C-alpha positions in Angstrom: 11.2 44.8 212.8 14.1 46.9 213.9 17.9 46.7 214.7 19.4 47.7 217.8 18.3 51.6 218.8 19.7 53.9 216.4 19.0 57.5 216.3 16.4 58.2 213.6 17.7 59.5 210.1 17.3 63.3 210.2 15.5 64.4 207.2 17.8 66.3 204.6 21.0 65.1 206.7 23.9 64.9 204.6 24.6 61.3 203.6 26.1 61.6 200.1 29.3 62.8 201.1 32.5 62.9 198.9 33.6 59.5 200.3 30.5 58.0 199.7 30.4 59.3 195.9 34.0 58.2 195.5 33.1 54.6 196.8 30.3 54.2 194.7 32.3 55.6 191.7 35.0 53.2 192.4 32.1 50.4 192.3 30.9 51.5 189.0 34.1 51.6 187.5 35.6 48.3 188.8 32.5 46.5 187.8 32.4 47.7 184.3 36.3 47.1 184.1 35.7 43.4 185.2 32.6 42.5 183.4 34.2 43.3 180.0 36.9 40.3 180.5 34.2 38.2 181.9 32.0 38.6 179.1 34.7 38.1 176.5 36.2 35.3 178.3 34.3 32.4 176.8 34.9 33.8 173.0 38.6 34.0 174.0 39.4 30.5 175.4 37.1 28.8 172.8 37.7 30.9 169.6 41.0 32.5 169.9 42.8 30.0 172.0 40.8 26.9 171.1 40.5 25.6 174.5 37.4 23.2 175.3 34.3 24.4 177.1 35.6 22.6 180.3 38.3 24.8 180.8 35.9 28.1 181.2 34.0 25.9 183.8 37.5 24.6 185.5 38.7 28.4 185.5 35.6 29.9 186.7 34.9 27.5 189.5 38.6 27.7 190.7 38.7 31.7 190.6 35.4 31.9 192.2 36.5 29.4 195.2 40.0 31.8 195.8 37.8 35.1 195.5 35.6 33.4 198.6 38.6 32.5 200.4 40.3 35.9 200.0 37.2 38.0 201.0 37.4 35.7 204.3 40.9 36.4 204.8 40.5 40.2 203.7 38.3 40.7 206.8 41.5 40.5 208.7 43.3 43.2 207.0 40.2 45.3 206.8 40.1 45.5 210.7 43.0 47.7 210.8 42.0 51.2 209.6 45.5 51.8 207.9 45.4 48.2 206.2 42.1 48.3 204.8 43.0 51.7 203.0 46.1 50.0 201.5 44.1 46.7 200.9 41.5 48.7 199.0 43.8 50.6 196.8 46.2 47.4 196.0 42.7 45.3 195.5 41.5 47.8 192.8 44.8 48.2 191.1 45.7 44.5 190.8 42.3 43.5 189.8 42.2 46.1 186.7 45.9 45.2 185.7 45.8 41.2 185.9 42.2 41.3 184.5 43.3 43.2 181.5 46.4 41.0 181.1 44.5 38.1 180.3 44.1 39.8 176.9 47.7 39.0 176.0 47.6 35.0 177.3 48.2 32.7 174.6 47.5 29.2 176.7 45.0 28.2 178.8 47.1 28.0 182.0 48.0 31.7 181.6 44.3 32.8 181.6 43.7 30.4 184.5 46.4 31.9 186.4 45.6 35.8 185.4 42.1 35.2 186.2 42.4 33.5 189.5 44.9 36.4 190.7 42.7 38.8 189.7 39.7 37.4 191.3 41.9 36.6 194.5 42.8 40.5 194.6 39.2 41.4 194.0 37.9 39.1 197.0 40.6 40.9 199.2 39.2 44.5 198.6 35.8 43.7 199.3 35.9 43.6 203.1 38.1 46.7 203.0 36.0 48.7 200.8 32.7 47.9 202.9 34.5 48.8 206.1 35.7 51.9 204.6 32.3 53.1 203.5 31.2 53.0 207.2 34.1 55.4 208.1 32.7 58.0 205.7 29.1 58.3 206.8 27.1 58.5 209.9 25.6 55.3 211.3 22.1 56.6 210.8 22.7 56.8 206.9 24.3 53.4 206.6 21.4 52.1 204.7 21.3 54.8 202.2 25.0 54.6 201.9 25.3 50.9 201.1 22.2 51.2 199.0 24.2 53.7 196.7 27.1 51.7 196.4 25.2 48.4 195.6 23.2 50.4 192.9 26.5 51.6 191.3 27.8 48.1 191.6 24.7 46.8 189.7 25.0 49.6 187.3 28.3 48.5 186.3 26.9 45.0 185.6 24.8 46.7 183.1 27.4 48.7 181.8 30.2 46.3 181.6 28.6 43.8 178.8 27.5 46.6 176.8 31.0 48.2 176.7 32.4 44.7 175.9 30.0 44.6 172.6 31.0 48.2 171.7 34.8 47.4 172.0 34.5 44.2 170.2 32.9 45.9 167.4 35.8 48.2 166.8 38.6 45.9 167.8 39.5 42.4 168.6 38.6 40.3 171.5 42.0 40.6 173.0 42.4 44.4 172.5 39.1 44.9 174.1 40.3 42.6 177.2 43.4 44.8 177.4 41.5 48.2 177.2 39.4 47.1 180.4 42.5 48.4 182.4 41.1 51.8 181.6 37.9 51.8 183.9 39.7 49.7 186.1 42.3 52.2 186.9 39.8 54.8 187.2 38.2 52.9 190.2 41.8 52.9 191.8 41.5 57.2 191.3 38.0 57.0 192.8 38.9 55.1 195.8 42.0 57.3 196.3 39.5 60.4 196.2 37.2 58.5 198.9 40.2 57.8 201.1 41.3 61.4 200.7 37.8 62.7 202.1 37.9 59.9 205.1 39.3 61.3 208.4 42.6 59.8 209.3 42.5 57.1 211.7 43.7 57.7 215.3 47.1 56.7 216.0 47.2 53.3 218.0 48.7 49.8 218.1 48.9 47.7 215.2 46.1 45.3 215.2 47.1 41.7 215.1 46.4 39.7 211.6 43.8 37.4 212.9 40.6 36.0 211.3 38.1 36.5 214.0 34.8 34.9 213.7 33.6 33.9 217.2 33.7 37.7 218.5 31.8 38.8 215.3 29.0 36.2 215.8 28.1 37.6 219.6 25.2 39.1 220.1 22.5 40.4 217.5 24.9 39.9 214.5 25.2 36.3 215.3 21.4 35.5 215.2 20.9 37.8 212.2 23.8 35.8 210.5 21.6 32.5 210.6 18.7 34.0 208.5 21.4 35.4 206.0 22.9 32.0 205.9 19.9 30.4 204.9 18.8 33.1 202.4 22.5 32.6 200.8 21.9 28.9 200.8 19.3 29.6 198.4 20.5 32.3 196.4 21.4 30.4 193.2 23.2 32.1 190.3 21.3 34.4 188.0 22.7 32.2 185.0 20.2 29.6 185.9 17.3 31.9 185.7 18.9 32.8 182.3 18.8 29.3 181.4 15.5 28.9 182.4 13.9 31.5 180.5 16.1 30.4 177.5 15.0 26.8 177.5 10.9 28.0 177.8 11.3 30.3 175.2 13.2 28.6 172.6 10.3 26.4 171.3 8.5 29.6 170.0 11.3 31.8 169.3 14.1 29.9 168.3 17.6 29.2 170.3 19.1 32.5 169.1 16.0 34.3 169.7 15.5 32.9 173.2 19.0 33.6 174.1 18.8 37.2 173.3 15.3 37.4 175.2 16.9 35.9 178.1 20.3 38.5 178.1 17.8 41.3 178.0 15.5 40.0 180.7 18.9 39.7 182.7 19.6 43.4 182.1 16.2 43.9 183.6 17.1 42.5 186.5 20.4 44.3 187.1 18.6 47.4 186.3 15.8 46.6 188.7 18.5 46.0 191.5 20.0 49.3 190.7 16.8 51.2 190.8 15.9 49.5 194.1 19.1 49.7 196.4 19.0 53.4 197.3 15.1 53.3 198.2 16.0 50.3 200.1 18.8 51.8 201.9 16.2 54.6 203.1 13.9 52.1 204.2 16.8 50.2 206.1 17.4 53.6 207.9 13.8 54.3 208.9 12.7 50.7 209.9 15.7 48.7 210.5 17.6 46.1 208.0 15.7 43.1 209.2 12.5 44.5 207.7 13.9 45.1 204.2 15.9 41.9 204.4 12.7 39.9 204.9 11.1 41.9 202.1 13.9 41.0 199.7 13.7 37.3 200.8 9.7 37.2 200.2 10.3 39.0 196.8 12.9 36.1 196.0 10.5 33.6 197.1 7.6 34.7 194.9 10.1 34.7 191.9 11.6 31.5 192.5 8.1 29.9 192.5 7.1 31.8 189.3 10.0 30.5 187.7 9.2 27.0 188.7 5.7 26.8 187.4 5.6 29.7 184.7 5.4 28.7 180.8 6.6 30.7 177.6 5.3 33.8 178.7 7.8 36.8 178.4 5.5 38.8 180.4 5.6 36.2 183.6 9.0 35.5 182.9 9.8 39.6 182.9 7.9 39.9 186.3 9.8 37.1 187.8 13.2 38.8 186.7 12.1 42.2 187.9 11.2 40.6 191.4 14.3 38.7 191.8 16.2 42.2 190.8 14.2 44.1 193.1 15.0 41.1 195.8 18.8 41.4 195.4 19.0 45.2 195.8 17.1 45.0 198.9 18.9 42.0 200.4 22.7 43.0 199.7 21.8 46.5 200.8 20.2 45.5 204.2 22.8 42.8 204.9 26.0 45.4 204.5 24.0 48.1 206.6 23.1 45.3 209.3 26.9 44.4 209.6 28.0 48.0 209.7 25.5 48.7 212.5 25.8 45.4 214.6 29.6 44.7 214.3 31.8 46.2 216.9 33.8 48.9 215.1 37.4 47.3 215.9 36.0 43.9 214.0 33.9 45.4 211.3 36.4 44.2 208.8 36.2 40.7 210.2 32.3 41.1 210.1 32.4 42.1 206.3 34.9 39.4 205.6 32.8 36.7 207.2 29.6 38.2 205.4 31.5 38.0 201.8 32.7 34.2 202.6 28.9 33.3 203.5 27.7 34.7 200.4 30.4 32.9 198.0 30.6 29.6 199.5 26.6 29.2 200.2 26.0 30.6 196.8 28.3 28.2 195.2 26.8 25.1 197.1 23.1 26.8 196.3 24.0 26.6 192.6 25.3 23.3 192.6 22.5 21.5 194.4 20.1 23.5 192.2 21.9 22.4 189.3 21.9 18.8 190.2 18.2 18.7 191.0 17.7 20.8 187.6 19.6 17.9 185.6 18.4 14.8 187.5 14.9 15.7 188.6 13.5 19.0 186.7 14.1 22.7 186.7 11.3 23.0 188.9 12.9 21.0 191.3 16.0 22.9 191.5 13.9 26.1 191.8 11.7 24.9 194.3 14.4 24.0 196.2 15.8 27.4 196.2 12.3 28.7 197.3 12.0 26.3 200.2 15.2 27.8 201.9 13.9 31.4 201.0 11.0 30.3 203.1 13.2 29.0 206.0 15.0 32.2 205.8 11.8 34.2 206.2 10.9 32.3 209.2 14.1 32.7 210.8 14.3 36.4 210.1 10.5 36.9 211.6 11.8 35.1 214.6 14.9 37.2 214.9 12.6 40.4 214.8 10.3 38.8 217.6 13.3 38.3 219.6 14.3 42.0 219.2 10.8 43.4 219.7 10.1 45.4 222.7 8.3 43.7 225.3 
């Protein structure tokens, strides 16, 4: 299984450049910054403002939808090398400021407006950041570079909630959310550092602002996106996995104990994704993205079947969470490296925008369908729905690899 021919990675070649380190640091710090208000949002809305739980669901649903649309639109901005720099800096800065201002909101509509605007800015910056990363590393090292960025992002998902707990222990919920601006602004410094170590784009005519889909899907990337789309349609939210663990463990450990164990298992999931990302990137550079992508999908298939049929065994649940963590580390790294390698350079922003939009909207649909099956039929039915789509994605990726294999 391999991608279009690329020069093999040279042993010892320099890939962890200042630009790669800067983008990785920006992902780490930004994720820490926005995980703090995310972790504390339920408490702010229900306990401090006195809003019903339904308000949280509406705010998060609207914000996620806007973020998905913004990622798609952000691809057009990222096609132009100059615009992608400005979009990345502006996106990181706006997310930090707007997200922290949630701490001074006094009504539900203010929280909703600030959260939606912050998530829109976050969505806009994603294609720009991913395209910028391809500018600062040789093509033969795309796998390692995107693996490093994903590892830093996943590490931020671990550190953010821990920082939120530490801040709440010393300050109020509002103050803790306001202080989230500090890592957010440090992320802006990091992305500026990365841009400073990026070669200036060649002078050329300004690229027209157009969302280009059909040109992106021509050739190898279009066929690969079918397999990616099937995977994302089965990639259910990790919160459902936490719910599964909590429901299974509650009879033996009590509800509070089950919740704590579930959160620890989720932390293990994020740590597994962090640890797996760079090795997955090395495999991408040596053997191609399709092989690593298929391996990650296979791990998800095993994990979902395990979640569907396991009982109240912490050991089995831990194995399933770790398998899913390794899987997401492999898949996200391979997806980004494949887009960087297969998309035409002039359309790289649009390609990353399309990938991000597919991820956002397909994941939303996956979680909605799985949640309905979970409620109406059984949790196992929702999980087996996701496993079936993983199997379909695996077949599609195997066919894709066969089409590319030399005769």
